[in-house]
C-alpha positions as CSV (number, residue, x, y, z in Angstrom):
1,M,112.2,104.5,158.7
2,K,110.8,107.6,156.9
3,E,112.8,109.9,159.3
4,K,116.0,108.0,158.5
5,I,115.4,108.4,154.8
6,I,114.7,112.1,155.2
7,S,117.8,112.6,157.3
8,C,120.0,110.7,154.7
9,I,118.6,112.9,151.9
10,A,119.2,116.0,153.9
11,L,122.8,114.9,154.8
12,I,123.6,114.3,151.1
13,F,122.0,117.6,150.2
14,G,124.3,119.4,152.7
15,I,127.4,117.5,151.7
16,F,126.6,118.2,148.1
17,H,126.7,122.0,148.7
18,L,129.7,121.9,151.0
19,Y,131.6,120.0,148.3
20,T,130.5,122.1,145.4
21,S,131.2,125.3,147.3
22,F,134.7,124.1,148.2
23,M,135.6,122.7,144.7
24,G,133.7,125.4,142.8
25,N,133.6,123.2,139.6
26,L,129.8,123.0,139.0
27,D,128.0,125.1,136.4
28,P,125.7,127.6,138.2
29,Y,122.6,126.4,136.2
30,R,123.3,122.8,137.1
31,L,123.9,123.7,140.7
32,R,120.5,125.4,140.9
33,E,118.8,122.3,139.4
34,G,120.4,120.0,142.0
35,H,119.6,122.5,144.8
36,L,115.9,122.7,143.8
37,L,115.6,118.9,143.4
38,F,116.9,118.1,146.9
39,A,114.9,121.0,148.4
40,M,111.6,119.9,146.7
41,V,112.0,116.3,147.7
42,L,112.7,117.2,151.3
43,I,109.8,119.7,151.5
44,L,107.3,117.1,150.1
45,L,108.6,114.5,152.6
46,L,108.8,116.8,155.6
47,K,105.5,118.7,155.2
48,P,102.2,116.8,154.9
49,A,99.7,117.7,152.2
50,S,97.2,118.7,154.9
51,K,98.1,119.8,158.4
52,K,94.6,118.9,159.6
53,H,94.8,115.3,158.2
54,P,98.6,114.6,157.9
55,D,98.1,110.8,157.6
56,S,95.2,110.8,155.1
57,K,95.5,108.3,152.2
58,A,94.6,111.0,149.6
59,G,97.4,113.2,151.0
60,K,100.0,110.4,150.8
61,I,98.9,109.6,147.2
62,W,99.3,113.3,146.3
63,T,102.7,113.4,147.9
64,W,103.9,110.5,145.9
65,A,102.5,112.0,142.7
66,A,104.2,115.3,143.5
67,L,107.5,113.6,144.1
68,I,107.3,111.9,140.7
69,C,106.4,115.2,139.1
70,T,109.4,116.8,140.8
71,V,112.0,114.1,140.0
72,L,111.0,113.7,136.3
73,P,111.5,117.3,135.0
74,L,114.5,118.1,137.2
75,G,116.1,114.7,136.6
76,Y,115.7,115.3,132.9
77,M,117.2,118.8,133.1
78,I,120.2,117.5,135.0
79,L,120.8,114.6,132.6
80,D,120.2,116.5,129.4
81,Y,122.1,119.5,130.7
82,S,124.5,119.9,127.7
83,N,121.7,120.0,125.1
84,L,119.6,122.4,127.1
85,L,122.7,124.7,127.6
86,N,123.3,124.9,123.8
87,R,119.6,125.4,123.0
88,M,118.5,129.0,122.1
89,P,115.5,129.9,124.3
90,Y,112.4,131.5,122.5
91,V,114.0,130.7,119.1
92,Q,114.1,126.9,119.2
93,E,110.6,125.7,120.0
94,L,110.1,123.4,123.0
95,K,109.2,119.8,122.4
96,S,105.9,118.6,123.7
97,F,107.4,116.6,126.6
98,Q,109.6,119.6,127.6
99,Y,106.5,121.7,127.8
100,V,104.7,119.1,129.9
101,F,107.8,118.9,132.2
102,A,107.7,122.7,132.7
103,V,104.0,122.6,133.6
104,M,104.6,119.8,136.1
105,L,107.6,121.6,137.7
106,V,105.6,124.9,138.2
107,I,102.7,123.0,139.7
108,V,104.7,121.0,142.2
109,L,106.8,124.1,143.1
110,L,103.7,126.0,144.0
111,E,102.6,123.0,146.0
112,G,105.9,122.8,147.9
113,T,105.7,126.5,148.6
114,R,102.2,126.1,149.9
115,R,103.3,123.3,152.3
116,S,106.3,125.3,153.5
117,L,104.8,128.9,153.8
118,G,101.1,128.7,153.2
119,M,99.0,130.2,150.4
120,A,100.3,133.8,150.2
121,L,103.3,133.4,147.9
122,P,101.7,130.7,145.6
123,I,98.7,133.0,145.2
124,V,101.0,135.9,144.2
125,A,102.7,133.6,141.7
126,V,99.5,132.4,140.2
127,I,98.2,135.9,139.8
128,T,101.4,136.9,137.9
129,I,101.1,133.8,135.7
130,I,97.5,134.7,134.9
131,Y,98.6,138.3,134.2
132,A,101.2,137.0,131.7
133,A,98.6,134.8,130.0
134,V,95.9,137.4,129.5
135,G,98.0,140.6,129.3
136,Q,97.1,141.2,125.6
137,Y,93.5,141.5,126.7
138,I,94.2,144.1,129.4
139,P,93.6,147.7,128.2
140,G,95.7,150.7,129.2
141,I,99.2,150.9,130.7
142,F,99.0,147.4,132.4
143,G,98.5,145.6,129.1
144,H,101.3,143.9,127.3
145,Q,101.8,141.9,124.1
146,G,101.2,138.6,125.9
147,F,103.0,135.3,126.2
148,T,102.4,132.1,124.3
149,R,102.3,129.0,126.5
150,L,105.6,127.9,125.1
151,E,107.2,131.3,125.7
152,M,106.0,131.2,129.3
153,A,107.4,127.7,129.8
154,D,110.7,128.8,128.3
155,L,110.9,131.9,130.5
156,L,110.0,130.2,133.8
157,V,111.8,126.9,133.5
158,Y,114.4,126.8,130.7
159,T,116.2,130.1,131.2
160,T,117.8,131.8,134.2
161,E,115.2,134.5,134.2
162,G,112.5,132.6,136.0
163,I,112.6,129.7,138.6
164,F,116.3,129.2,138.1
165,G,117.1,132.9,138.3
166,M,119.2,135.0,140.6
167,A,117.1,134.4,143.8
168,L,117.5,130.6,143.6
169,G,121.2,131.0,142.7
170,T,121.7,133.0,145.9
171,S,120.0,130.3,147.9
172,A,122.2,127.6,146.3
173,T,125.5,129.4,146.8
174,F,125.4,131.6,149.9
175,V,122.2,131.1,151.9
176,I,122.4,127.3,152.5
177,L,126.0,127.6,153.6
178,F,125.2,130.2,156.2
179,I,122.2,128.2,157.4
180,I,124.5,125.2,157.8
181,F,126.9,127.5,159.6
182,G,124.1,128.5,162.1
183,A,123.3,124.8,162.6
184,F,127.0,124.1,163.5
185,L,127.0,127.0,165.9
186,E,123.9,125.6,167.7
187,K,125.3,122.1,167.8
188,A,128.6,123.3,169.2
189,G,126.8,125.2,172.0
190,V,127.7,128.7,170.7
191,A,124.0,129.8,170.9
192,E,124.1,128.9,174.7
193,Y,127.3,130.9,175.0
194,F,125.6,133.9,173.4
195,M,122.9,133.7,176.1
196,D,125.4,133.5,178.9
197,L,127.4,136.4,177.4
198,A,124.3,138.6,177.2
199,C,123.4,137.6,180.7
200,A,126.8,138.6,182.1
201,L,126.8,141.9,180.2
202,T,123.4,143.0,181.6
203,A,123.3,141.1,184.9
204,K,123.9,144.1,187.3
205,S,121.6,146.6,185.5
206,K,117.9,147.2,186.1
207,G,115.7,145.0,184.1
208,G,118.6,142.8,183.1
209,P,116.6,139.9,181.5
210,A,115.1,142.2,179.0
211,K,118.5,143.7,178.1
212,M,119.8,140.2,177.9
213,S,117.0,139.4,175.4
214,V,118.0,142.4,173.3
215,I,121.7,141.5,173.2
216,S,121.3,137.7,172.8
217,S,118.7,138.2,170.0
218,A,121.0,140.5,168.1
219,L,123.9,138.0,168.4
220,F,121.8,134.9,167.5
221,G,119.4,136.6,165.1
222,S,122.3,137.8,162.8
223,V,123.2,134.2,162.3
224,S,119.8,132.5,162.2
225,G,118.3,135.0,159.8
226,S,114.7,134.3,160.9
227,A,112.8,136.4,163.4
228,I,110.4,133.6,164.3
229,A,113.2,131.0,164.8
230,N,115.0,133.6,166.9
231,V,112.0,134.1,169.1
232,A,111.5,130.4,169.5
233,T,115.2,129.8,170.4
234,T,116.1,132.7,172.7
235,G,112.5,133.5,173.9
236,Q,112.2,130.2,175.8
237,I,114.9,131.5,178.2
238,T,114.5,135.3,178.2
239,I,110.7,135.6,178.4
240,P,110.2,133.6,181.6
241,L,113.1,135.5,183.1
242,M,111.6,138.9,182.2
243,K,108.2,137.9,183.7
244,K,109.9,136.7,186.8
245,T,111.8,140.1,187.1
246,G,108.5,142.0,187.0
247,Y,107.8,142.9,183.4
248,K,104.3,142.3,182.2
249,P,103.8,139.3,179.9
250,E,102.9,141.6,176.9
251,F,106.0,143.7,177.4
252,A,108.3,140.6,177.7
253,A,106.9,139.1,174.5
254,A,107.1,142.4,172.6
255,V,110.8,142.9,173.6
256,E,111.7,139.4,172.4
257,A,109.8,139.8,169.2
258,V,111.3,143.2,168.4
259,A,114.9,142.2,169.3
260,S,114.6,139.0,167.3
261,T,113.3,140.9,164.2
262,G,116.3,143.2,164.4
263,G,118.6,140.2,164.1
264,Q,118.3,140.2,160.3
265,L,119.3,143.9,160.3
266,M,122.5,143.3,162.3
267,P,125.8,142.4,160.6
268,P,127.8,140.2,160.1
269,V,125.2,137.8,158.4
270,M,121.8,139.6,158.2
271,G,119.9,136.6,156.9
272,A,119.1,135.3,153.4
273,A,117.8,138.5,151.8
274,V,121.1,140.3,152.1
275,F,122.7,137.8,149.7
276,V,119.9,138.4,147.2
277,M,120.6,142.1,147.6
278,C,124.2,141.5,146.6
279,D,123.1,140.0,143.3
280,F,120.4,142.6,142.7
281,T,122.7,145.5,143.2
282,G,126.1,144.2,142.3
283,I,127.4,145.8,145.6
284,P,130.0,143.6,147.5
285,Y,128.7,141.9,150.6
286,V,131.2,143.6,152.8
287,Q,130.1,147.0,151.5
288,I,126.5,146.2,152.4
289,L,127.5,145.1,155.9
290,K,129.4,148.4,156.4
291,C,126.4,150.4,155.3
292,A,124.0,148.5,157.6
293,I,126.0,148.7,160.8
294,L,125.0,152.2,162.0
295,P,121.2,151.9,161.3
296,A,121.3,148.5,163.1
297,L,123.0,150.0,166.1
298,L,120.4,152.8,166.2
299,F,117.6,150.3,166.2
300,Y,119.1,148.2,169.0
301,S,120.0,151.2,171.0
302,A,116.4,152.4,170.9
303,V,115.1,149.0,172.1
304,F,117.7,148.9,174.8
305,F,116.8,152.4,176.0
306,M,113.1,151.6,176.1
307,V,113.7,148.5,178.1
308,H,115.9,150.5,180.5
309,F,113.3,153.2,180.9
310,E,110.6,150.7,181.6
311,A,112.8,149.0,184.2
312,V,113.5,152.3,185.9
313,R,109.8,153.3,185.8
314,L,108.8,150.0,187.4
315,N,111.8,150.0,189.7
316,L,112.7,146.4,188.6
317,S,115.6,144.4,190.0
318,S,118.6,143.0,188.2
319,I,119.2,139.4,187.3
320,S,119.4,137.2,190.5
321,L,122.7,135.6,191.4
322,E,121.4,132.1,190.8
323,N,120.8,132.9,187.1
324,M,124.2,134.5,186.5
325,P,126.8,132.5,184.6
326,E,130.2,132.1,186.3
327,K,132.7,134.7,185.1
328,R,135.5,132.1,185.0
329,K,133.4,129.8,182.8
330,L,132.5,132.7,180.6
331,L,136.1,133.7,180.0
332,R,137.1,130.1,179.4
333,G,134.4,129.8,176.7
334,S,135.3,133.0,174.9
335,Y,137.0,130.9,172.2
336,Q,133.5,130.1,171.0
337,L,133.4,133.6,169.4
338,L,136.3,132.7,167.1
339,P,134.1,131.4,164.2
340,L,132.2,134.7,164.0
341,A,135.5,136.6,164.2
342,A,136.8,134.4,161.4
343,I,133.9,135.4,159.1
344,V,134.4,139.1,159.9
345,I,138.2,138.9,159.4
346,M,138.0,136.9,156.2
347,L,135.4,139.3,154.7
348,A,137.5,142.3,155.7
349,F,140.4,140.9,153.9
350,G,138.4,140.5,150.7
351,Y,137.6,136.8,150.7
352,S,134.3,135.7,149.2
353,P,131.3,135.0,151.6
354,T,131.4,131.4,150.4
355,Y,135.1,130.9,151.4
356,A,134.6,132.8,154.6
357,C,131.7,130.6,155.6
358,L,133.4,127.4,154.8
359,L,136.4,128.4,156.9
360,A,134.1,129.4,159.8
361,I,132.3,126.0,159.7
362,A,135.7,124.3,159.9
363,S,136.7,126.6,162.7
364,I,133.6,125.6,164.7
365,V,134.6,121.9,164.6
366,V,138.2,122.8,165.7
367,V,137.1,125.0,168.6
368,S,134.5,122.6,169.8
369,W,137.3,120.2,170.7
370,L,138.3,122.6,173.4
371,N,135.1,121.8,175.2
372,P,134.7,118.1,176.1
373,E,131.0,118.4,176.6
374,K,130.4,119.8,173.1
375,R,133.2,118.1,171.2
376,M,132.0,117.5,167.6
377,G,132.8,114.1,166.3
378,L,131.7,112.6,163.0
379,G,128.1,112.0,164.3
380,A,127.7,115.6,165.6
381,I,129.0,117.0,162.3
382,C,126.6,114.9,160.3
383,E,123.7,116.0,162.6
384,A,124.7,119.7,162.1
385,I,124.8,119.3,158.3
386,T,121.5,117.5,158.3
387,S,119.8,120.1,160.5
388,G,121.2,123.0,158.4
389,A,120.1,121.3,155.1
390,K,116.6,120.8,156.5
391,G,116.5,124.5,157.5
392,A,117.5,125.6,154.0
393,V,114.7,123.9,152.0
394,G,112.1,126.5,152.8
395,V,114.3,129.3,151.6
396,A,115.1,127.3,148.4
397,V,111.5,126.8,147.4
398,T,110.6,130.4,148.4
399,C,113.4,131.8,146.1
400,A,112.4,129.5,143.3
401,T,108.7,130.6,143.5
402,A,109.8,134.3,143.8
403,G,111.7,133.7,140.5
404,I,108.3,133.2,138.8
405,V,107.1,136.6,139.9
406,V,110.4,138.4,139.1
407,G,110.6,136.7,135.7
408,I,107.1,137.7,134.6
409,V,107.4,141.2,136.1
410,N,110.6,141.9,134.2
411,Y,109.7,140.2,130.9
412,S,106.3,141.8,130.6
413,G,107.6,145.3,131.3
414,L,105.5,145.6,134.5
415,A,108.4,146.8,136.5
416,L,108.9,149.8,134.2
417,K,105.2,150.5,134.1
418,F,105.0,150.4,137.9
419,T,107.8,152.9,138.1
420,S,106.0,155.3,135.8
421,I,102.8,154.9,137.9
422,M,104.6,155.4,141.2
423,L,106.3,158.6,139.9
424,A,102.9,159.9,138.6
425,I,101.1,159.2,141.9
426,G,104.0,160.6,143.9
427,K,104.5,163.5,141.5
428,E,108.2,162.8,141.8
429,N,107.9,163.6,145.5
430,L,110.5,161.4,147.3
431,L,108.6,161.3,150.6
432,I,105.3,160.2,149.0
433,V,107.2,157.5,147.0
434,L,109.0,156.3,150.1
435,I,105.7,156.1,152.1
436,L,104.0,154.2,149.3
437,T,106.9,151.8,149.1
438,A,106.9,151.3,152.9
439,I,103.2,150.6,153.0
440,A,103.3,148.1,150.1
441,T,106.3,146.3,151.6
442,I,104.7,145.9,155.0
443,I,101.5,144.6,153.4
444,L,103.5,142.1,151.3
445,G,105.6,141.2,154.4
446,M,102.5,140.3,156.4
447,G,101.9,137.3,154.1
448,L,105.4,136.5,152.9
449,P,108.7,135.9,154.6
450,T,111.4,138.6,154.5
451,T,113.3,137.3,151.4
452,P,110.4,136.9,148.9
453,S,108.8,140.2,150.2
454,Y,112.1,142.0,149.6
455,I,112.5,140.4,146.1
456,V,109.1,141.5,144.9
457,V,109.5,145.0,146.2
458,A,113.1,145.3,144.8
459,S,111.8,144.3,141.4
460,L,108.7,146.6,141.4
461,M,109.3,149.6,143.6
462,V,112.9,150.1,144.3
463,P,113.7,151.3,140.8
464,T,111.3,154.2,141.4
465,I,113.3,155.3,144.5
466,V,116.5,155.1,142.5
467,K,115.1,157.3,139.8
468,L,114.7,160.0,142.4
469,D,118.5,160.1,142.9
470,I,118.6,158.0,146.0
471,P,121.8,155.8,146.0
472,L,121.1,152.2,145.0
473,I,122.2,150.7,148.4
474,A,120.0,153.1,150.3
475,A,116.9,152.2,148.2
476,H,117.5,148.5,148.7
477,L,118.1,148.8,152.4
478,F,114.9,150.8,152.7
479,A,112.9,148.0,151.2
480,F,114.9,145.4,153.3
481,Y,114.0,147.2,156.5
482,F,110.3,147.3,155.9
483,A,110.3,143.7,154.7
484,N,111.7,142.9,158.1
485,V,109.4,145.1,160.3
486,A,106.3,143.4,158.9
487,N,107.1,140.7,161.5
488,I,106.1,143.2,164.2
489,T,103.5,145.2,162.4
490,P,99.8,144.5,163.5
491,P,97.4,143.1,162.6
492,V,99.6,140.2,161.2
493,A,102.7,140.4,163.4
494,L,104.0,136.9,163.3
495,A,107.1,137.4,165.5
496,S,105.0,139.1,168.1
497,Y,102.3,136.4,168.1
498,T,105.0,133.7,168.4
499,A,106.4,135.5,171.4
500,A,102.9,136.0,172.8
501,G,102.4,132.2,172.8
502,L,105.6,131.7,174.8
503,A,104.6,134.5,177.3
504,E,101.0,133.5,177.5
505,S,100.0,137.1,176.7
506,E,97.2,138.6,174.7
507,P,98.5,138.6,171.0
508,L,97.0,141.8,169.8
509,K,98.2,143.8,172.8
510,T,101.7,142.2,172.3
511,G,101.6,143.2,168.6
512,V,100.7,146.8,169.4
513,L,103.4,147.1,172.0
514,G,105.9,145.5,169.7
515,F,105.1,148.1,167.1
516,R,105.7,150.8,169.6
517,L,109.0,149.3,170.8
518,G,110.2,148.9,167.3
519,I,109.2,152.4,166.1
520,V,112.8,153.4,165.3
521,A,112.9,150.6,162.6
522,Y,110.1,152.5,160.8
523,I,111.9,155.9,161.1
524,V,115.6,155.0,160.4
525,P,115.0,154.0,156.7
526,F,113.6,157.4,156.0
527,M,116.6,158.9,157.8
528,F,119.2,157.2,155.7
529,A,117.2,157.8,152.5
530,Y,117.5,161.5,153.1
531,N,121.0,161.4,154.7
532,T,123.3,158.7,153.4
533,G,125.8,159.6,156.0
534,L,124.0,157.1,158.2
535,L,125.2,154.5,155.7
536,L,128.8,155.7,156.1
537,I,128.9,156.9,152.5
538,G,129.4,160.2,150.8
539,S,130.4,162.2,153.9
540,S,133.6,163.5,155.6
541,V,134.7,162.0,158.9
542,F,133.3,165.1,160.8
543,E,129.9,164.8,159.1
544,L,129.7,161.1,159.8
545,V,130.5,161.7,163.5
546,L,127.9,164.5,163.6
547,V,125.2,162.4,161.9
548,A,125.9,159.5,164.3
549,A,125.9,161.6,167.4
550,T,122.7,163.5,166.6
551,S,121.0,160.3,165.6
552,F,121.8,158.5,168.8
553,I,120.6,161.6,170.8
554,G,117.4,161.6,168.8
555,V,116.9,157.9,169.4
556,Y,117.4,158.3,173.1
557,F,114.7,161.0,173.5
558,L,112.4,159.1,171.2
559,A,112.8,156.0,173.3
560,G,111.9,158.0,176.4
561,A,108.9,159.4,174.7
562,S,107.7,155.9,173.8
563,A,108.1,154.6,177.3
564,D,104.9,155.1,179.4
565,G,105.3,158.4,181.0
566,F,109.0,158.2,181.5
567,W,109.6,161.9,180.8
568,I,106.6,162.9,182.9
569,R,107.7,163.9,186.5
570,R,105.9,165.5,189.4
571,V,107.1,169.2,189.6
């Protein structure tokens, strides 16, 4: 019964966003309120209060209390929307019940985030709230004039500078649609086709299964937007095949982890954080995709080369005939690439990401009818919407909680102070500032998913890089890259450890090997920070060709150097 209720709520949640995206007639603030209400209710119902004791009576009582504390404030804000819209924040004092509602919402939001992601992000949010409350007592540069309790409630809940800020707006407009799009792709069997296509492209080359992992993870990861989800999906097929071919379990797991992590770096979707980047920078989505394409190709080329060199070194075979898909079947299924092509074409012609995604979702349903086994009727469509909506709730609460951090950081002036400190420490030396930013982003990314990690760094540290005359897009992509590679950076390499579980390999060895295989992802951001030609901006055609050619040559030799003794030969 509970599962049916959850599925019904998720279905309504998904339909709500598909309808409002198509009609475009809902105020952004009200859309965010509805988005958070659905997401919070689903998180509290989907995730138990305690993983160790999911059925405890105390946990169930706390869940019901949290649901009430979610519905009351958000329900009030939706119903009294017109009065709240006309109210002047910070000038008109909040009423007592409005303040109580604000406190309730912050508490249950932190609880929902804890259930979804663990303690890391809630702890960061609580630290920033404490900083806001006691700032007037802090001496030196980190001190500020302080917030009253009513000012803090106003900032975090009753304006678009806190919880209902830009990050949640991005989740409510773009991210949920692309997650639903990914769910439709999976339901229509397109994910399986990606695997077959990758298998066919690499079948006859040495170490084919590992190369298949690289290509399929790039295709699927761009849509899924989650390294761990990508590992869990494609790794179930590719890791056993790699082990069967002769790769060591640690190597098989590391390849899958690195290839899956790179999925968020590969256009045309690139995960949730890229939509936040659009709002942060004001740069069109298509422009960001164009800038990201060459660095992403460098990354995947490096992984592909390393896999090939390892296969040559071990003299591994290609994929066996029994595992190869039929060419005729593959050609007949090529229509399944049309939805992805639809997104790329629509974006190229200047349509909004929202419109392009809606059209692509519709095209999936249409092309599914060409395959009797995967034909999507009303039931399958509802299942895809439900699955996508459930997948979006974690991103929604993450973005809302990140809004607490961003709001306080900006309102207290901490962002400007942090920039001054970074410039002072780095003595306005670009390399030092970039290294400090990379280290901070990786440390944050070890405890946080890519999106909140990127949001925090974009608020605190990216302005420092921009002050050193680095183009805005280069600075943000720099932070975005390191927020991603935290997934394969020991000692907390979540993507590597997930893959290690599938490969039954030693986690730490897998993490270290994943770091080595993904080394180009740590180098490329420094390359495009110093030479924006890699981002296809500010250079002539000749310079772009020269930069691309030299970069690929460098990546080739770096990959050979990273492979165990590949360049070492008996003279």
